[in-house]
C-alpha positions as CSV (number, residue, x, y, z in Angstrom):
1,X,0.0,0.1,0.0
2,X,2.8,2.2,0.9
3,X,4.4,1.7,-2.6
4,X,1.2,2.6,-4.3
5,X,1.0,5.9,-2.3
6,X,4.4,6.9,-3.0
7,X,4.2,6.2,-6.8
8,X,1.0,8.2,-7.2
9,X,2.6,11.4,-5.1
10,X,5.5,11.2,-7.2
11,X,3.5,11.4,-10.3
12,X,1.2,14.1,-9.0
13,X,4.5,16.2,-8.6
14,X,5.8,15.8,-11.8
15,X,2.4,16.7,-13.5
16,X,3.2,20.3,-14.0
17,X,6.9,20.1,-13.9
18,X,8.3,21.6,-16.9
19,X,10.3,18.9,-19.3
20,X,13.4,20.5,-18.4
21,X,12.9,19.5,-14.9
22,X,12.5,15.9,-16.1
23,X,15.3,15.7,-18.6
24,X,17.0,18.5,-19.7
25,X,18.0,18.2,-23.1
26,X,14.7,16.2,-24.2
27,X,10.7,16.1,-23.3
28,X,9.0,13.4,-21.2
29,X,5.2,12.0,-21.3
30,X,2.9,14.5,-19.3
31,X,-0.4,12.3,-18.2
32,X,-3.7,14.0,-17.3
33,X,-7.0,12.7,-17.3
34,X,-9.4,14.1,-20.7
35,X,-12.6,14.8,-20.7
36,X,-14.3,14.7,-23.8
37,X,-16.7,17.3,-22.8
38,X,-14.9,20.5,-21.7
39,X,-15.5,21.2,-17.9
40,X,-17.3,24.4,-17.2
41,X,-16.8,25.9,-13.8
42,X,-15.0,22.5,-13.0
43,X,-12.4,20.4,-13.1
44,X,-11.3,16.8,-14.8
45,X,-10.4,14.3,-12.2
46,X,-10.2,11.5,-13.9
47,X,-11.6,10.4,-17.3
48,X,-14.9,11.9,-18.7
49,X,-15.6,12.8,-15.0
50,X,-15.7,16.5,-13.9
51,X,-16.6,18.1,-10.4
52,X,-17.5,21.4,-9.8
53,X,-16.1,23.7,-8.2
54,X,-17.1,24.6,-4.4
55,X,-20.3,26.7,-4.6
56,X,-21.4,25.5,-8.1
57,X,-23.1,22.9,-9.4
58,X,-24.2,20.9,-12.2
59,X,-26.6,22.9,-14.6
60,X,-30.0,21.1,-16.4
61,X,-28.4,17.5,-15.3
62,X,-25.3,18.0,-17.4
63,X,-21.8,16.5,-15.9
64,X,-19.6,18.6,-17.4
65,X,-21.4,22.2,-17.3
66,X,-21.9,23.6,-13.6
67,X,-23.5,26.9,-12.6
68,X,-22.8,28.9,-9.3
69,X,-25.4,28.6,-6.4
70,X,-27.1,31.5,-5.1
71,X,-29.1,30.6,-2.0
72,X,-32.2,31.9,-1.2
73,X,-32.0,32.9,2.1
74,X,-28.6,35.0,1.2
75,X,-29.4,36.3,-3.0
76,X,-32.7,36.7,-4.4
77,X,-31.7,36.9,-8.2
78,X,-35.1,36.4,-9.7
79,X,-34.6,39.6,-11.7
80,X,-31.1,38.9,-12.7
81,X,-28.6,36.1,-13.2
82,X,-26.1,34.4,-10.7
83,X,-22.7,34.8,-11.8
84,X,-20.8,34.0,-9.3
85,X,-21.6,32.0,-5.8
86,X,-23.8,34.2,-4.0
87,X,-23.1,37.2,-6.6
88,X,-26.0,38.2,-8.7
89,X,-25.7,40.2,-11.7
90,X,-29.1,42.3,-12.4
91,X,-30.7,42.7,-15.5
92,X,-30.9,45.7,-17.1
93,X,-33.6,48.1,-15.3
94,X,-32.6,46.8,-12.1
95,X,-30.3,47.7,-9.4
96,X,-28.7,45.6,-6.8
97,X,-29.7,46.4,-3.2
98,X,-29.6,44.7,0.2
99,X,-32.9,44.8,2.4
100,X,-32.8,42.8,5.6
101,X,-29.8,41.3,4.9
102,X,-30.3,40.0,1.8
103,X,-29.0,40.9,-1.4
104,X,-31.9,41.4,-4.6
105,X,-32.1,43.2,-7.7
106,X,-34.7,45.6,-7.4
107,X,-36.0,48.3,-10.5
108,X,-34.3,51.4,-10.5
109,X,-36.8,54.1,-9.7
110,X,-34.4,57.3,-10.2
111,X,-31.8,58.5,-12.2
112,X,-30.6,61.1,-9.6
113,X,-29.4,60.5,-6.3
114,X,-31.7,61.7,-3.2
115,X,-29.4,63.3,-0.5
116,X,-30.3,62.6,2.8
117,X,-33.6,60.3,1.9
118,X,-34.5,57.7,-0.6
119,X,-36.1,57.8,-4.1
120,X,-39.7,56.2,-4.3
121,X,-40.3,56.7,-7.9
122,X,-38.9,58.9,-10.6
123,X,-38.8,62.5,-9.6
124,X,-39.9,62.3,-6.3
125,X,-37.7,61.4,-3.1
126,X,-38.6,60.6,0.3
127,X,-36.6,62.1,3.1
128,X,-34.9,60.6,6.0
129,X,-36.4,61.2,9.5
130,X,-35.6,64.8,10.4
131,X,-35.3,66.3,6.9
132,X,-37.7,67.7,4.3
133,X,-37.4,68.2,0.5
134,X,-35.9,71.2,-0.2
135,X,-37.7,73.8,-1.9
136,X,-34.9,74.9,-4.4
137,X,-34.3,70.9,-5.4
138,X,-36.3,68.3,-5.5
139,X,-33.7,65.9,-5.3
140,X,-32.4,67.3,-1.8
141,X,-33.6,66.6,1.4
142,X,-33.0,69.5,3.9
143,X,-32.3,68.8,7.6
144,X,-35.2,70.3,10.3
145,X,-34.7,72.8,12.9
146,X,-37.8,72.5,15.5
147,X,-37.3,76.7,16.4
148,X,-36.9,77.5,12.6
149,X,-33.2,78.4,12.9
150,X,-33.9,81.8,12.4
151,X,-30.5,83.9,12.0
152,X,-28.7,80.7,11.3
153,X,-28.2,77.1,9.5
154,X,-29.6,74.2,9.9
155,X,-26.8,71.8,9.2
156,X,-28.4,68.5,10.6
157,X,-31.9,67.5,12.3
158,X,-32.4,70.2,15.6
159,X,-28.6,71.3,14.7
160,X,-28.4,74.3,13.9
161,X,-25.3,76.9,13.6
162,X,-25.6,80.5,13.8
163,X,-24.8,82.9,11.2
164,X,-22.0,85.7,11.8
165,X,-23.0,88.1,14.6
166,X,-25.5,86.3,16.1
167,X,-25.2,83.4,19.6
168,X,-27.1,80.2,20.2
169,X,-29.5,81.4,23.0
170,X,-28.9,79.6,26.7
171,X,-30.6,76.4,26.9
172,X,-32.1,77.1,23.2
173,X,-31.9,76.4,19.5
174,X,-32.5,80.4,18.9
175,X,-30.1,82.4,17.6
176,X,-29.9,85.7,19.0
177,X,-28.0,88.7,17.9
178,X,-24.7,89.6,19.0
179,X,-22.4,92.8,19.1
180,X,-18.8,92.5,20.4
181,X,-18.3,95.1,22.9
182,X,-14.9,95.3,21.5
183,X,-16.2,96.7,18.3
184,X,-19.3,98.2,18.9
185,X,-20.9,99.0,22.3
186,X,-25.0,98.9,22.0
187,X,-25.8,99.8,25.7
188,X,-27.9,102.6,24.3
189,X,-29.6,101.1,21.0
190,X,-30.9,97.4,20.0
191,X,-28.3,94.7,18.6
192,X,-29.3,93.8,15.3
193,X,-26.6,91.4,14.9
194,X,-23.0,91.3,12.9
195,X,-22.2,94.1,15.2
196,X,-24.9,96.3,14.0
197,X,-26.3,98.6,16.5
198,X,-29.3,100.7,16.1
199,X,-29.7,103.3,18.3
200,X,-32.6,104.3,20.2
201,X,-33.8,107.9,20.2
202,X,-31.8,111.0,20.8
203,X,-28.6,108.9,20.3
204,X,-26.5,108.3,17.5
205,X,-23.4,106.0,16.6
206,X,-20.3,107.4,17.0
207,X,-17.1,105.8,15.5
208,X,-13.8,106.9,17.6
209,X,-11.3,108.3,15.2
210,X,-8.6,106.6,17.2
211,X,-10.0,103.1,16.6
212,X,-11.8,102.6,19.6
213,X,-15.3,100.6,20.1
214,X,-17.9,102.4,18.1
215,X,-20.8,103.2,20.9
216,X,-24.0,105.3,21.2
217,X,-24.0,108.5,22.1
218,X,-26.7,111.4,23.1
219,X,-27.2,114.3,21.1
220,X,-27.1,117.6,22.5
221,X,-28.8,120.0,20.1
222,X,-26.7,123.0,21.3
223,X,-23.6,120.9,20.7
224,X,-22.2,121.3,24.6
225,X,-19.3,122.8,24.1
226,X,-16.9,123.1,26.8
227,X,-18.5,120.2,28.5
228,X,-19.9,116.5,28.0
229,X,-23.4,115.0,26.6
230,X,-24.7,112.9,29.4
231,X,-28.3,112.4,28.0
232,X,-30.2,113.7,25.0
233,X,-30.1,117.5,25.2
234,X,-28.6,117.6,29.1
235,X,-25.1,118.6,29.3
236,X,-22.3,118.5,31.9
237,X,-19.9,121.6,31.8
238,X,-16.4,120.7,32.3
239,X,-14.6,122.1,35.0
240,X,-14.2,126.0,35.0
241,X,-17.4,126.3,33.2
242,X,-21.0,126.8,33.9
243,X,-24.4,126.8,31.9
244,X,-26.0,129.8,31.2
245,X,-29.2,129.6,30.1
246,X,-29.2,133.0,27.7
247,X,-26.6,131.0,25.4
248,X,-27.4,127.5,26.1
249,X,-23.8,127.2,26.5
250,X,-21.2,126.3,28.9
251,X,-19.2,129.4,29.5
252,X,-15.9,130.2,31.2
253,X,-15.7,131.2,34.7
254,X,-13.4,133.8,35.7
255,X,-12.9,134.3,39.5
256,X,-12.7,137.3,40.6
257,X,-14.7,138.5,37.4
258,X,-13.3,140.6,35.0
259,X,-13.0,144.2,35.4
260,X,-13.3,146.1,31.7
261,X,-13.0,142.6,29.9
262,X,-14.7,139.3,28.9
263,X,-13.9,135.6,30.2
264,X,-12.7,133.7,27.6
265,X,-11.2,130.6,29.3
266,X,-11.5,129.8,33.1
267,X,-9.7,132.3,35.1
268,X,-8.5,134.3,31.6
269,X,-9.6,137.8,31.0
270,X,-9.1,139.3,27.1
271,X,-9.6,143.4,27.7
272,X,-12.3,144.9,26.0
273,X,-11.2,147.3,23.4
274,X,-9.1,150.6,24.2
275,X,-8.5,148.6,27.5
276,X,-4.9,147.3,28.8
277,X,-4.2,145.5,31.6
278,X,-3.2,147.3,34.6
279,X,0.0,146.6,35.8
280,X,1.2,146.1,39.7
281,X,3.4,149.2,40.4
282,X,5.3,146.7,43.1
283,X,6.0,143.5,40.6
284,X,5.1,145.3,37.1
285,X,3.8,142.4,36.0
286,X,0.1,142.9,34.5
287,X,-3.0,141.5,36.3
288,X,-5.3,139.0,34.6
289,X,-8.3,140.0,35.8
290,X,-8.6,144.0,35.7
291,X,-8.4,146.0,32.6
292,X,-7.9,149.7,32.7
293,X,-8.6,152.3,29.9
294,X,-5.7,153.3,27.4
295,X,-4.9,156.9,26.0
296,X,-2.7,157.1,23.3
297,X,-0.2,160.1,23.6
298,X,-1.0,160.6,20.1
299,X,-4.7,161.3,20.2
300,X,-4.6,162.3,24.3
301,X,-1.9,164.5,26.3
302,X,-3.1,163.4,29.7
303,X,0.2,165.1,31.6
304,X,-2.8,166.6,33.5
305,X,-5.3,164.2,34.4
306,X,-6.1,160.5,34.2
307,X,-6.9,158.4,31.9
308,X,-11.1,157.9,32.7
309,X,-11.7,156.3,29.1
310,X,-10.6,154.8,26.2
311,X,-8.4,157.9,24.8
312,X,-10.8,160.5,26.9
313,X,-8.6,162.2,30.0
314,X,-10.0,163.5,33.0
315,X,-8.4,166.4,34.0
316,X,-7.0,167.0,37.5
317,X,-8.5,170.2,39.9
318,X,-7.6,173.6,38.3
319,X,-7.2,172.2,34.9
320,X,-9.4,172.0,32.2
321,X,-9.8,170.1,29.1
322,X,-9.0,171.3,25.8
323,X,-7.3,171.0,22.4
324,X,-3.8,171.8,22.0
325,X,-2.1,173.1,18.5
326,X,-1.5,169.2,17.5
327,X,-5.0,168.5,18.2
328,X,-4.9,166.3,20.7
329,X,-7.3,166.2,23.7
330,X,-4.9,168.4,26.9
331,X,-5.7,169.6,30.5
332,X,-4.4,173.8,30.8
333,X,-4.5,175.5,34.3
334,X,-7.1,177.8,34.8
335,X,-6.3,181.7,35.0
336,X,-6.4,183.5,38.1
337,X,-9.6,185.3,38.5
338,X,-9.9,189.3,39.9
339,X,-13.0,190.6,41.6
340,X,-14.4,193.3,39.7
341,X,-17.9,194.0,41.7
342,X,-20.5,192.5,43.7
343,X,-21.5,190.0,40.9
344,X,-19.1,190.8,38.5
345,X,-15.2,188.2,38.4
346,X,-12.7,190.3,36.9
347,X,-9.9,188.5,35.9
348,X,-7.0,190.3,35.4
349,X,-6.4,190.2,31.8
350,X,-3.8,192.7,30.2
351,X,-6.2,194.9,27.6
352,X,-6.3,198.5,26.7
353,X,-9.6,199.4,28.8
354,X,-8.2,197.9,32.0
355,X,-11.9,196.8,32.1
356,X,-13.7,193.3,33.3
357,X,-14.2,191.3,30.2
358,X,-16.7,188.3,30.1
359,X,-15.0,184.8,29.6
360,X,-16.2,183.6,26.0
361,X,-18.2,180.5,26.4
362,X,-16.6,177.6,24.2
363,X,-18.5,175.0,22.4
364,X,-18.5,171.3,24.3
365,X,-16.2,168.9,22.4
366,X,-18.1,166.4,20.0
367,X,-18.3,163.3,21.8
368,X,-16.6,160.2,19.9
369,X,-18.4,157.0,20.3
370,X,-16.7,153.9,20.0
371,X,-16.5,152.2,16.4
372,X,-17.7,148.6,16.8
373,X,-16.4,146.4,13.6
374,X,-18.3,143.5,12.1
375,X,-16.9,140.3,13.2
376,X,-15.4,138.3,10.0
377,X,-17.4,135.4,9.7
378,X,-15.6,132.2,9.2
379,X,-16.1,129.1,10.5
380,X,-16.0,130.1,14.1
381,X,-18.4,132.8,15.2
382,X,-16.2,135.2,17.8
383,X,-17.6,135.5,21.4
384,X,-20.4,138.2,21.6
385,X,-19.5,141.5,21.9
386,X,-18.7,143.0,25.2
387,X,-21.2,146.1,26.3
388,X,-20.6,149.4,24.7
389,X,-18.4,151.8,26.2
390,X,-20.0,154.2,27.9
391,X,-19.8,158.0,26.1
392,X,-17.8,159.8,28.9
393,X,-19.3,162.9,30.6
394,X,-17.9,166.1,29.0
395,X,-17.4,168.4,31.9
396,X,-17.4,172.1,30.8
397,X,-15.2,174.8,32.2
398,X,-16.3,176.1,35.2
399,X,-16.1,179.7,36.5
400,X,-13.0,179.9,38.9
401,X,-14.0,181.1,42.6
402,X,-13.5,185.4,42.9
403,X,-10.3,186.2,44.3
404,X,-10.4,189.6,46.4
405,X,-8.3,192.4,45.0
406,X,-7.4,195.9,46.2
407,X,-8.2,197.7,43.2
408,X,-11.8,198.1,42.4
409,X,-12.3,198.5,38.3
410,X,-14.0,202.1,37.4
411,X,-16.2,200.2,34.7
412,X,-19.9,199.7,35.4
413,X,-20.0,196.3,37.1
414,X,-22.3,193.8,34.7
415,X,-23.7,190.5,35.1
416,X,-22.5,187.4,32.8
417,X,-25.2,185.4,31.4
418,X,-25.4,182.0,33.2
419,X,-23.1,179.1,31.3
420,X,-25.6,176.6,29.5
421,X,-24.4,172.9,30.5
422,X,-23.6,170.4,27.7
423,X,-26.3,167.5,27.3
424,X,-26.0,164.1,28.0
425,X,-24.7,162.0,24.9
426,X,-26.1,158.3,25.0
427,X,-24.9,156.3,22.3
428,X,-26.9,153.5,20.7
429,X,-26.1,150.3,21.5
430,X,-25.6,147.8,18.1
431,X,-26.8,144.3,18.7
432,X,-24.2,141.7,18.2
433,X,-24.0,140.5,14.6
434,X,-24.6,136.4,13.5
435,X,-22.8,134.6,11.1
436,X,-24.8,133.3,9.0
437,X,-24.5,128.9,9.0
438,X,-24.6,126.3,5.7
439,X,-24.9,123.0,7.3
440,X,-22.9,120.3,5.2
441,X,-25.7,117.9,3.7
442,X,-24.7,113.8,4.9
443,X,-23.9,111.9,1.4
444,X,-27.0,109.5,1.0
445,X,-26.9,105.8,-0.6
446,X,-30.5,105.0,-1.8
447,X,-31.0,101.4,-0.5
448,X,-33.1,100.6,-3.8
449,X,-29.4,101.0,-5.5
450,X,-26.4,100.3,-2.8
451,X,-26.9,98.4,0.0
452,X,-24.3,100.0,2.5
453,X,-24.9,98.0,5.5
454,X,-21.4,96.2,6.0
455,X,-19.5,100.1,4.6
456,X,-19.5,103.7,5.0
457,X,-21.5,105.9,2.5
458,X,-19.0,108.3,1.9
459,X,-20.8,110.3,-1.2
460,X,-24.2,109.8,-2.7
461,X,-24.6,106.3,-3.7
462,X,-20.9,105.8,-3.4
463,X,-20.1,103.2,-0.4
464,X,-16.9,102.3,0.8
465,X,-16.7,98.6,2.3
466,X,-15.2,97.7,5.9
467,X,-12.4,95.4,5.8
468,X,-13.0,92.0,5.1
469,X,-16.1,93.0,2.6
470,X,-15.6,93.7,-1.2
471,X,-18.4,95.7,-3.2
472,X,-20.5,93.0,-5.7
473,X,-23.8,93.1,-7.8
474,X,-26.8,91.2,-5.9
475,X,-30.0,90.6,-7.1
476,X,-32.1,93.1,-8.9
477,X,-28.9,94.8,-9.3
478,X,-28.2,96.3,-6.2
479,X,-24.6,97.2,-5.1
480,X,-23.5,95.7,-1.5
481,X,-20.8,94.5,0.2
482,X,-19.8,90.8,0.0
483,X,-18.1,89.3,2.9
484,X,-14.5,87.3,1.6
485,X,-12.9,84.5,2.4
486,X,-9.6,83.8,1.6
487,X,-9.6,80.0,2.1
488,X,-11.4,77.6,-0.3
489,X,-15.1,78.0,0.8
490,X,-16.5,75.7,-2.7
491,X,-19.9,73.6,-1.3
492,X,-20.1,76.7,1.1
493,X,-21.5,79.8,1.9
494,X,-19.1,82.9,2.9
495,X,-21.3,84.3,6.1
496,X,-18.5,86.7,7.1
497,X,-15.0,87.5,6.6
498,X,-13.0,84.3,6.6
499,X,-16.2,82.5,8.1
500,X,-17.3,79.6,5.6
501,X,-20.6,77.5,6.4
502,X,-20.5,74.3,4.7
503,X,-23.7,73.2,2.4
504,X,-25.7,70.7,3.9
505,X,-24.3,67.3,2.8
506,X,-20.8,68.5,3.6
507,X,-18.6,68.8,6.4
508,X,-15.9,71.3,7.5
509,X,-12.6,69.7,7.3
510,X,-9.1,70.5,9.7
511,X,-8.2,72.8,6.7
512,X,-11.6,74.7,6.6
513,X,-12.5,73.5,3.5
514,X,-16.4,71.6,3.2
515,X,-16.2,68.5,1.7
516,X,-18.9,66.0,1.2
517,X,-20.4,63.4,3.8
518,X,-21.4,60.0,2.9
519,X,-23.1,58.2,5.8
520,X,-21.8,54.8,4.9
521,X,-18.4,54.5,5.1
522,X,-16.9,54.1,1.5
523,X,-15.7,50.7,0.3
524,X,-11.7,50.1,-0.3
525,X,-10.6,52.2,-3.0
526,X,-13.1,54.3,-2.9
527,X,-13.7,57.8,-1.7
528,X,-17.0,60.1,-0.9
529,X,-17.3,62.4,-4.1
530,X,-20.7,63.9,-3.4
531,X,-23.3,64.1,-0.2
532,X,-24.2,59.9,0.3
533,X,-21.7,59.2,-3.2
534,X,-19.0,56.8,-3.2
535,X,-16.9,56.9,-6.1
536,X,-14.1,54.8,-7.5
537,X,-10.4,56.4,-7.1
538,X,-8.5,57.2,-10.4
539,X,-7.6,53.6,-12.5
540,X,-10.0,51.9,-10.3
541,X,-13.3,50.4,-11.1
542,X,-16.6,49.4,-9.4
543,X,-17.1,45.4,-9.2
544,X,-20.3,43.5,-8.9
545,X,-19.3,43.3,-4.6
546,X,-19.6,47.3,-5.0
547,X,-15.7,47.3,-3.8
548,X,-13.3,49.4,-5.9
549,X,-10.4,47.0,-7.9
550,X,-7.6,47.6,-10.3
551,X,-8.4,46.9,-14.2
552,X,-6.1,44.3,-16.2
553,X,-4.4,46.1,-18.7
554,X,-4.0,44.2,-21.2
555,X,-7.3,42.9,-20.3
556,X,-7.9,39.7,-19.4
557,X,-8.9,37.0,-22.1
558,X,-10.8,34.0,-21.5
559,X,-10.2,34.4,-17.8
560,X,-11.4,36.9,-14.7
561,X,-9.5,39.9,-14.0
562,X,-9.3,40.2,-10.0
563,X,-7.6,43.5,-9.0
564,X,-5.3,43.5,-12.0
565,X,-4.6,40.1,-11.9
566,X,-5.8,37.7,-14.6
567,X,-7.4,34.3,-13.1
568,X,-8.2,31.1,-15.5
569,X,-10.9,28.7,-15.2
570,X,-9.8,25.1,-13.9
571,X,-8.7,23.3,-17.3
572,X,-6.9,26.5,-18.5
573,X,-3.8,27.9,-18.6
574,X,-2.6,31.5,-18.3
575,X,-0.4,32.3,-21.4
576,X,1.3,35.9,-21.8
577,X,0.1,37.0,-18.6
578,X,-3.5,37.6,-19.9
579,X,-4.3,34.8,-22.1
580,X,-6.3,31.8,-20.5
581,X,-5.5,28.9,-23.4
582,X,-7.8,25.5,-22.9
583,X,-5.5,22.9,-21.6
584,X,-5.9,20.0,-24.1
585,X,-4.5,22.7,-26.5
586,X,-1.2,22.7,-24.2
587,X,-1.5,19.4,-23.9
588,X,-1.2,18.8,-27.6
589,X,2.1,20.8,-27.6
590,X,3.4,19.3,-25.0
591,X,2.7,15.5,-24.8
592,X,5.0,13.4,-26.4
593,X,3.1,11.0,-27.9
594,X,5.9,8.4,-28.2
595,X,9.4,8.3,-26.6
596,X,11.4,7.6,-30.2
597,X,9.9,11.2,-31.6
598,X,13.1,13.2,-30.4
599,X,13.8,14.2,-34.0
600,X,10.0,16.1,-34.2
601,X,10.3,17.4,-30.8
602,X,13.4,19.0,-31.4
603,X,11.9,20.6,-35.0
604,X,9.2,21.9,-33.3
605,X,11.5,23.5,-30.2
606,X,13.4,25.1,-32.6
607,X,10.2,26.5,-34.4
608,X,9.0,27.6,-31.2
609,X,12.3,29.1,-29.9
610,X,12.3,31.3,-32.9
611,X,8.6,32.4,-32.3
612,X,8.9,32.8,-28.7
613,X,12.0,34.8,-28.9
614,X,10.5,37.5,-31.4
615,X,7.4,38.0,-28.7
616,X,9.3,37.7,-25.2
617,X,7.1,39.8,-22.6
618,X,6.7,40.3,-19.3
619,X,4.6,37.5,-17.6
620,X,2.4,38.6,-14.8
621,X,1.7,35.1,-12.9
622,X,-0.7,34.1,-10.3
623,X,0.6,33.4,-6.4
624,X,2.9,30.5,-6.1
625,X,3.7,30.5,-9.8
626,X,7.0,30.7,-11.4
627,X,7.3,32.8,-15.3
628,X,8.7,31.2,-17.5
629,X,9.4,33.9,-20.7
630,X,10.9,31.8,-23.0
631,X,7.3,29.6,-23.2
632,X,5.2,32.3,-22.3
633,X,3.9,30.2,-19.2
634,X,3.5,30.5,-15.6
635,X,4.5,27.1,-14.2
636,X,3.7,25.5,-10.6
637,X,6.4,23.5,-9.7
638,X,5.0,21.7,-7.1
639,X,2.4,20.6,-9.6
640,X,-0.6,21.5,-7.1
641,X,-2.9,24.1,-7.7
642,X,-6.1,24.6,-5.0
643,X,-9.4,25.4,-6.3
644,X,-9.0,29.4,-5.8
645,X,-6.0,29.0,-8.6
646,X,-2.9,29.7,-6.2
647,X,0.1,27.6,-6.4
648,X,0.3,24.7,-3.4
649,X,3.7,23.9,-2.0
650,X,3.9,20.3,-1.2
651,X,6.5,20.2,1.6
652,X,4.0,18.9,3.6
653,X,3.1,15.8,0.8
654,X,7.3,15.4,1.0
655,X,7.1,14.7,4.8
656,X,4.4,12.1,4.4
657,X,5.8,10.5,1.3
658,X,9.3,10.0,3.3
659,X,8.1,8.1,5.8
660,X,4.9,5.9,3.7
661,X,2.9,5.8,7.1
662,X,-0.3,8.0,6.1
663,X,-3.2,7.1,4.1
664,X,-4.2,8.0,0.9
665,X,-7.3,9.9,2.1
666,X,-5.2,12.3,4.9
667,X,-3.3,14.1,1.8
668,X,-4.7,16.5,-0.2
669,X,-4.5,15.0,-3.5
670,X,-7.7,16.9,-4.7
671,X,-5.3,19.6,-5.2
672,X,-2.6,17.4,-7.3
673,X,-5.9,16.2,-9.5
674,X,-6.8,19.8,-10.1
675,X,-3.2,20.1,-12.2
676,X,-4.1,17.5,-14.2
């Protein structure tokens, strides 16, 4: 029995060995079983006896043709055909699907894929729970949020992402407007979102020039100069100023009050026209609060008097005011009087008669009222005019008292007429002039043409966008400021500068890009190309099992391409790495009909060598096979080929054959016979 087993093993090992392995210089016989009818999906185990491959059965009571088996509990192939064990290829108009753990072919109802749903008929999608049909796209189901997700984007069922400038309310999905206090202080206003504040009545939005946050500040109609507007039309004056109802302004305060001057700043006086600061006789410093009238020496000679008003001199006692030869007002000493009689005052006057002469009355000096110059109206009106300088009271010269004399004049006493007093002159008070004001009109941007919500209106219908925005033309040709995202915002919406919100069905990556999301993970060699749609990578194709695998290049002829490699059916051999030929054709080329046909074999070898030398190509052999470029064959040195097409190592068989103690059924002789 052991001898028989040894002989079977030796014959099995020699089956697929190249001829050179037996006899280096000649070919030897290769004996294989021959089946008259070709074994399809089976291998010939004995002459005219076929055995089906695993997962196959004889078709229609045939003894040579085997068909794959698709178990009803796993596969429903009523609308397709079973091409491999438990693998169904659907007919045209049907698509492969898995329902309740069972593979089946169902009719193709929709040509367009339903996002976040499934197709029930052509042009109608049934949305998954938590989703609703999109009003714009019939093939897209949008997620639903219970609170409506106002001022935000609903990216998943009851998952709301607030727009820029809005934040989620505590314990709610509502998005409330948010104003960053570092950008805008909306304490006296209403936040509209995205750092936009609408001030309440009596306030306006002020943007500081130093770049600080904008704020709603009160409006004071008077402008509140030299003070701070605390509330609408309520002004708090600065230190050193006090509010005056008459002018509705904060005016400076000088303590003590200015004398002959006006207070132009806290404790700072400005002398009126015709007045000058008084000098302290000890320190010779000018006083800050007192001003005295000034008399120009070229206009008034006030040597014997004091300056009682601007260019007006008050004479000392015993002096009277007059005009000198230069036309200046001056003070002259009164002459000594003489007594002429009881009622006559006689002056000692040198004349021809040596009598008493009445003093001629002089005209009163003509008073000059100060000239008020009109102000120069420019950007800022000058302060209110000081009160007009009162006209000096003209003092007419009086008759000096009589002085007794020892001599009486020889003339008849006379009486001088009474001297008329000068009338008081009152200067007219001029109302202070007012400068006309021309308000500068504010630029207006009409919302029908320009929406300047994210910019400043710098001219009529001219908008300057804030940083991070750029001008764009929106619907109805309205110009608006559009946010700019520096990164790639494909499949998303740029809601504010550098903030991209992904569309439904897309997720944001760490790089800030929006990539499609597939609920079911894609198989090996595929990627998520669209929401819930997987596609094969470049160079791969989708196989019947739904996986992506490499193609065979050149294509596999009479065989099956599995992940870029060509596998032949049992009973065929692989030639040139991609052509499967019938085993019986190869046997005709290799089989030695007679031990004595060496010459014919040598001639055939020479012809084969010539042909093969002209077309030596690289071989792509299955696992365990050894390529032979000279013959274009893949040889299994052990001679045993498994059902899956791999070459079996018979080192285990050698161990058994060396001891001759194992029974035949312990060996995997079925694998050995496959090669036959």
